[in-house]
C-alpha positions as CSV (number, residue, x, y, z in Angstrom):
1,X,52.8,-7.5,79.9
2,X,51.9,-7.9,76.3
3,X,54.7,-8.5,73.8
4,X,54.0,-7.4,70.3
5,X,56.4,-9.2,67.6
6,X,56.8,-6.5,64.7
7,X,57.8,-7.7,61.2
8,X,59.9,-5.5,59.2
9,X,62.4,-5.3,56.1
10,X,65.9,-5.1,57.3
11,X,66.9,-2.0,55.4
12,X,68.0,1.0,57.5
13,X,64.9,3.0,56.6
14,X,62.5,-0.1,57.2
15,X,64.3,-0.7,60.8
16,X,63.9,3.1,61.5
17,X,60.1,2.9,60.9
18,X,59.8,-0.3,63.0
19,X,61.8,1.3,65.8
20,X,59.5,4.4,65.5
21,X,56.3,2.2,65.8
22,X,57.8,0.3,68.7
23,X,58.6,3.6,70.6
24,X,55.1,4.9,70.0
25,X,53.3,1.7,71.2
26,X,55.3,1.5,74.2
27,X,54.9,5.1,75.2
28,X,51.1,4.8,74.7
29,X,50.8,1.7,76.7
30,X,52.8,1.0,79.9
31,X,52.0,-2.7,79.6
32,X,53.2,-3.3,76.2
33,X,56.7,-4.3,74.9
34,X,57.8,-4.7,71.5
35,X,60.2,-6.9,69.6
36,X,61.6,-6.2,66.1
37,X,61.7,-9.3,63.7
38,X,63.8,-8.4,60.7
39,X,63.1,-10.1,57.2
40,X,64.3,-10.1,53.6
41,X,61.8,-9.6,50.8
42,X,61.8,-10.4,47.1
43,X,62.1,-6.9,46.4
44,X,65.3,-6.6,48.6
45,X,66.9,-9.7,47.1
46,X,66.4,-8.8,43.4
47,X,68.6,-5.6,42.9
48,X,68.5,-5.9,38.9
49,X,65.0,-6.1,37.8
50,X,62.9,-3.0,37.4
51,X,60.1,-3.1,39.9
52,X,57.5,-2.8,37.2
53,X,58.7,-6.2,35.8
54,X,58.8,-8.0,39.2
55,X,55.2,-7.6,40.0
56,X,55.1,-4.1,41.4
57,X,55.2,-2.6,44.9
58,X,53.9,-6.0,46.7
59,X,57.3,-7.5,46.4
60,X,58.2,-5.6,49.5
61,X,55.5,-6.9,51.6
62,X,54.6,-10.5,50.9
63,X,57.1,-12.3,53.2
64,X,56.1,-10.1,56.0
65,X,52.4,-10.9,55.3
66,X,53.0,-14.5,55.2
67,X,54.7,-14.2,58.8
68,X,51.5,-12.5,60.0
69,X,49.0,-15.2,58.6
70,X,51.2,-18.1,59.9
71,X,51.3,-16.3,63.4
72,X,55.0,-16.0,63.7
73,X,54.6,-12.2,64.2
74,X,51.9,-9.7,65.5
75,X,52.1,-6.8,63.2
76,X,54.0,-5.7,60.2
77,X,55.2,-2.1,59.5
78,X,55.4,-1.0,55.8
79,X,55.9,2.0,54.0
80,X,52.3,2.6,52.6
81,X,53.6,3.3,49.3
82,X,54.6,-0.4,49.0
83,X,51.5,-1.8,50.2
84,X,49.1,-3.1,47.4
85,X,45.5,-1.8,47.3
86,X,44.3,-5.4,47.8
87,X,45.5,-7.2,51.0
88,X,45.4,-10.8,51.6
89,X,42.2,-12.3,53.3
90,X,42.5,-12.0,57.0
91,X,44.8,-9.0,57.1
92,X,44.1,-5.3,57.4
93,X,45.8,-2.0,57.9
94,X,45.0,-1.1,61.2
95,X,46.7,1.9,61.8
96,X,48.9,4.9,60.3
97,X,51.4,7.1,62.1
98,X,51.7,10.7,61.3
99,X,52.9,11.1,57.6
100,X,56.2,12.9,56.9
101,X,56.9,14.9,53.9
102,X,55.3,13.0,50.9
103,X,57.4,14.8,48.1
104,X,60.0,13.5,46.0
105,X,63.5,14.7,46.6
106,X,66.0,15.9,44.1
107,X,69.5,14.9,45.3
108,X,72.6,16.4,43.6
109,X,76.0,17.3,44.4
110,X,76.4,20.0,41.9
111,X,72.7,21.3,41.0
112,X,70.0,22.9,43.1
113,X,67.1,21.7,41.1
114,X,65.8,19.8,38.0
115,X,65.6,23.0,36.1
116,X,69.4,23.7,36.4
117,X,70.5,20.4,34.8
118,X,71.9,20.6,31.2
119,X,70.4,18.6,28.4
120,X,71.4,15.2,28.6
121,X,72.3,14.9,32.4
122,X,71.8,11.6,33.8
123,X,69.1,11.3,36.3
124,X,68.7,8.1,38.4
125,X,65.4,6.7,39.6
126,X,63.8,3.2,40.0
127,X,60.3,4.6,39.7
128,X,58.5,4.8,36.2
129,X,55.8,7.2,38.0
130,X,58.7,9.4,38.8
131,X,60.4,9.2,35.4
132,X,57.4,9.8,33.3
133,X,56.2,12.8,35.2
134,X,59.8,14.4,35.4
135,X,60.4,13.6,31.8
136,X,57.3,15.4,30.8
137,X,58.5,18.5,32.6
138,X,62.1,18.2,31.6
139,X,62.3,16.3,28.3
140,X,65.9,17.0,27.8
141,X,67.2,14.9,30.7
142,X,68.1,11.3,30.4
143,X,66.5,9.1,33.2
144,X,68.4,5.9,34.0
145,X,67.3,2.9,36.2
146,X,68.8,3.1,39.8
147,X,68.1,0.1,42.3
148,X,69.7,-0.5,45.7
149,X,69.2,0.8,49.3
150,X,69.6,4.6,49.9
151,X,73.2,4.4,50.9
152,X,73.8,2.3,47.6
153,X,72.2,4.9,45.4
154,X,73.8,8.0,47.3
155,X,77.2,6.1,46.7
156,X,76.3,5.7,42.8
157,X,75.6,9.4,42.8
158,X,78.8,10.5,44.6
159,X,80.9,8.2,42.4
160,X,79.6,10.4,39.4
161,X,77.6,7.9,37.7
162,X,74.7,10.3,37.6
163,X,74.4,14.0,37.7
164,X,71.1,13.7,39.9
165,X,68.9,11.1,41.7
166,X,65.4,11.0,42.7
167,X,64.4,9.7,46.1
168,X,61.9,10.4,48.8
169,X,62.3,13.3,51.0
170,X,60.7,11.5,53.9
171,X,63.0,8.6,53.6
172,X,66.2,10.7,53.7
173,X,64.9,12.9,56.4
174,X,64.0,9.8,58.7
175,X,67.9,8.5,58.1
176,X,69.2,11.8,59.1
177,X,70.2,12.6,55.6
178,X,68.0,15.7,55.0
179,X,70.9,17.8,54.1
180,X,71.2,15.7,51.0
181,X,67.9,17.0,49.6
182,X,68.8,19.7,47.1
183,X,65.2,20.4,46.3
184,X,61.7,19.0,47.6
185,X,60.1,18.6,44.0
186,X,56.6,20.2,43.9
187,X,53.8,17.8,43.7
188,X,52.3,20.1,40.8
189,X,55.4,18.6,39.0
190,X,55.6,15.1,40.3
191,X,52.4,13.7,42.1
192,X,53.6,11.3,44.9
193,X,52.9,7.5,45.0
194,X,49.7,6.7,47.0
195,X,51.0,6.7,50.6
196,X,54.3,8.2,50.2
197,X,55.7,9.4,53.4
198,X,53.3,7.4,55.4
199,X,54.2,4.4,57.6
200,X,51.3,1.8,58.0
201,X,50.7,-0.9,60.6
202,X,49.1,-4.5,59.2
203,X,47.7,-7.0,61.6
204,X,45.3,-10.0,61.5
205,X,41.7,-8.8,61.3
206,X,40.7,-11.2,64.0
207,X,43.2,-10.0,66.5
208,X,41.1,-7.6,68.4
209,X,43.6,-6.9,71.3
210,X,46.2,-5.8,68.9
211,X,44.0,-3.7,66.9
212,X,42.9,-2.0,69.9
213,X,46.4,-1.2,71.0
214,X,47.1,0.2,67.4
215,X,44.2,2.5,67.5
216,X,45.9,4.4,70.1
217,X,48.7,5.5,67.8
218,X,46.6,6.0,64.4
219,X,47.0,9.6,63.1
220,X,43.4,10.7,61.9
221,X,44.7,13.0,59.0
222,X,47.0,10.5,57.7
223,X,44.5,7.9,57.8
224,X,41.9,10.0,55.8
225,X,44.5,11.2,53.2
226,X,46.2,7.8,52.6
227,X,42.9,5.9,52.8
228,X,41.5,8.2,50.1
229,X,44.6,7.5,48.0
230,X,44.4,3.8,48.3
231,X,40.6,4.0,47.5
232,X,41.4,5.4,44.1
233,X,44.3,2.8,43.4
234,X,42.2,0.0,44.2
235,X,39.3,1.4,41.7
236,X,42.1,1.7,39.0
237,X,43.4,-1.7,39.8
238,X,45.8,-2.5,42.5
239,X,47.9,-5.1,40.7
240,X,48.8,-3.3,37.4
241,X,52.3,-2.1,36.8
242,X,51.4,1.0,35.2
243,X,52.6,4.5,36.6
244,X,49.9,5.6,38.9
245,X,50.1,8.7,41.3
246,X,47.6,9.8,43.8
247,X,47.9,12.4,46.5
248,X,45.6,13.9,49.0
249,X,46.2,16.6,51.7
250,X,44.0,18.3,54.2
251,X,44.0,22.1,54.6
252,X,41.5,23.8,57.0
253,X,39.3,20.5,57.1
254,X,39.2,20.6,53.1
255,X,40.8,17.4,51.5
256,X,42.3,18.1,48.0
257,X,43.2,14.9,45.9
258,X,44.8,14.5,42.5
259,X,45.3,11.5,40.4
260,X,47.5,10.5,37.5
261,X,47.5,7.4,35.3
262,X,49.9,7.0,32.4
263,X,50.7,4.4,29.4
264,X,54.2,3.0,30.1
265,X,55.6,5.5,27.3
266,X,54.3,8.5,29.0
267,X,52.5,9.5,25.7
268,X,48.7,8.9,27.1
269,X,48.0,10.7,30.3
270,X,44.9,11.1,32.4
271,X,45.1,13.5,35.4
272,X,42.1,14.9,37.6
273,X,41.7,16.9,40.8
274,X,39.0,17.7,43.1
275,X,38.4,18.8,46.8
276,X,35.8,18.7,49.4
277,X,35.2,18.1,53.1
278,X,37.7,15.8,54.5
279,X,34.8,14.1,56.5
280,X,34.0,12.8,53.0
281,X,37.3,11.6,52.1
282,X,36.1,8.2,50.7
283,X,33.2,9.6,48.9
284,X,35.8,12.2,47.1
285,X,38.1,9.2,46.5
286,X,35.5,7.4,44.9
287,X,34.4,10.4,42.6
288,X,38.1,10.9,41.6
289,X,38.5,7.3,40.7
290,X,35.3,7.5,38.4
291,X,36.4,10.7,36.8
292,X,40.0,8.8,35.9
293,X,38.2,5.8,34.6
294,X,35.5,8.0,32.5
295,X,38.6,9.9,30.9
296,X,40.3,6.5,29.8
297,X,42.3,5.4,32.7
298,X,40.7,1.7,32.3
299,X,42.0,1.7,28.7
300,X,45.6,2.7,29.8
301,X,45.5,0.1,32.4
302,X,44.2,-2.5,30.0
303,X,46.9,-2.0,27.5
304,X,49.7,-3.4,29.7
């Protein structure tokens, strides 16, 4: 029997994702058992500072990657939107399971959509990407910082601290809270973060046995789409804290991909879309990244 130690954050959503990967691996391989190893990251410990000031999305994966590199675990399960474009040497994303709904979720007890909110309504979100895109579409709303796990955020909404909050459809659905989604926000209004709704599995590059086992649960379309999204973010600069959004989807073997880059005020925005054969996903991603850079994305990134 092969035992695989799975590193994960200890939030309810992260544990759901780790157990989902565990079930898939044990179903695909009769001789494999999996052990969940829960960990706390800097992103979990610091509930106050905005993520953009803490170093960006990598604050949710660093401790898990350290455990991978020192050999205390065999794989790490991540929300792909939390994984920086550049990985530490010796590590790689070896598989992604099928993506859930990638859209942002409008959650409210009194309103069915953003358009219903009155001017001045308080909307909670921890994501500058979400806030700037939604503020551009609904300039009369008041967007406020919202941190904490899903239960904490929902409690703050229920206590009346906000008229609405913005979460991810996938996360709420996975936690059995789909009924809290009043509206799934169109990707035309709010482009998701690269990798949103996708769960990825990271391992050591030299661990051929584990890589082979993970290949059995890799979902091709998710791999192509999220891989394309990550290629664009890598070209734009994976370590920057600017609001950057990239979203790809495949319909009838055609991949459509859209990218968005803004300055931190939302005044200067670059947005571009293109489509082509899904088999050319990486080429399309590089073309999109090039177009964004040609339209000034590099200057926006350099202004931070």
